[in-house]
C-alpha positions in Angstrom: 0.0 0.0 0.0 1.5 3.3 -1.0 1.5 6.5 1.1 -1.0 8.1 -1.4 -3.6 5.5 -0.6 -3.0 5.9 3.1 -3.6 9.6 2.8 -6.9 9.0 1.0 -8.2 6.7 3.7 -7.1 8.8 6.7 -9.9 10.3 8.8 -9.9 14.0 9.5 -9.0 14.9 13.1 -11.9 14.8 15.5 -13.2 18.2 16.5 -16.2 17.3 18.6 -16.5 16.6 22.3 -19.0 14.3 23.9 -20.3 15.6 27.3 -22.5 13.6 29.7 -24.9 14.6 32.5 -25.6 18.1 31.2 -28.2 20.8 31.9 -30.8 21.5 29.3 -29.5 24.9 28.1 -27.0 25.0 25.2 -26.0 28.6 26.3 -24.6 27.2 29.5 -22.4 24.8 27.5 -21.3 27.5 25.1 -20.2 29.7 28.0 -18.3 26.9 29.9 -16.6 25.3 26.9 -16.1 28.5 25.0 -13.2 29.3 27.3 -11.1 26.8 25.4 -11.8 28.1 21.9 -14.5 29.1 19.5 -17.4 26.8 19.3 -19.0 25.8 15.9 -22.1 24.0 17.3 -23.7 22.5 20.4 -26.0 19.6 19.7 -28.2 18.2 22.4 -30.1 15.1 21.2 -33.8 14.9 22.1 -35.8 11.8 23.0 -38.0 10.8 20.0 -41.2 10.4 22.0 -41.0 12.9 24.9 -38.9 15.6 23.0 -36.9 16.1 26.2 -33.1 16.3 26.2 -31.4 12.9 26.6 -28.8 14.1 29.0 -25.7 14.4 26.8 -24.4 16.8 24.2 -21.8 17.1 21.4 -19.7 20.3 21.3 -18.0 20.9 18.0 -14.9 23.1 17.7 -13.4 24.3 14.5 -9.9 23.1 15.4 -8.8 19.7 16.9 -6.6 21.4 19.5 -9.6 23.2 21.1 -11.4 20.0 21.9 -8.2 18.5 23.2 -7.6 21.4 25.5 -11.1 21.3 27.0 -10.5 17.6 27.9 -7.2 18.4 29.7 -8.4 21.3 31.8 
């Protein structure tokens, strides 16, 4: 396998962060995790039937280093 084919099959660096046991407000998450860098999106999945938050969220940063820094501090 050549290095060209390896580059084609490499995944992009992960820029999202999985957070458990959260409050219902995305603004709270933006404020807390925004200290580590700019935030692209905060996604809080809802239960299909009750339409209530499921208790976890995904926070997406534009750069991989931002999500890594928020994990370390």
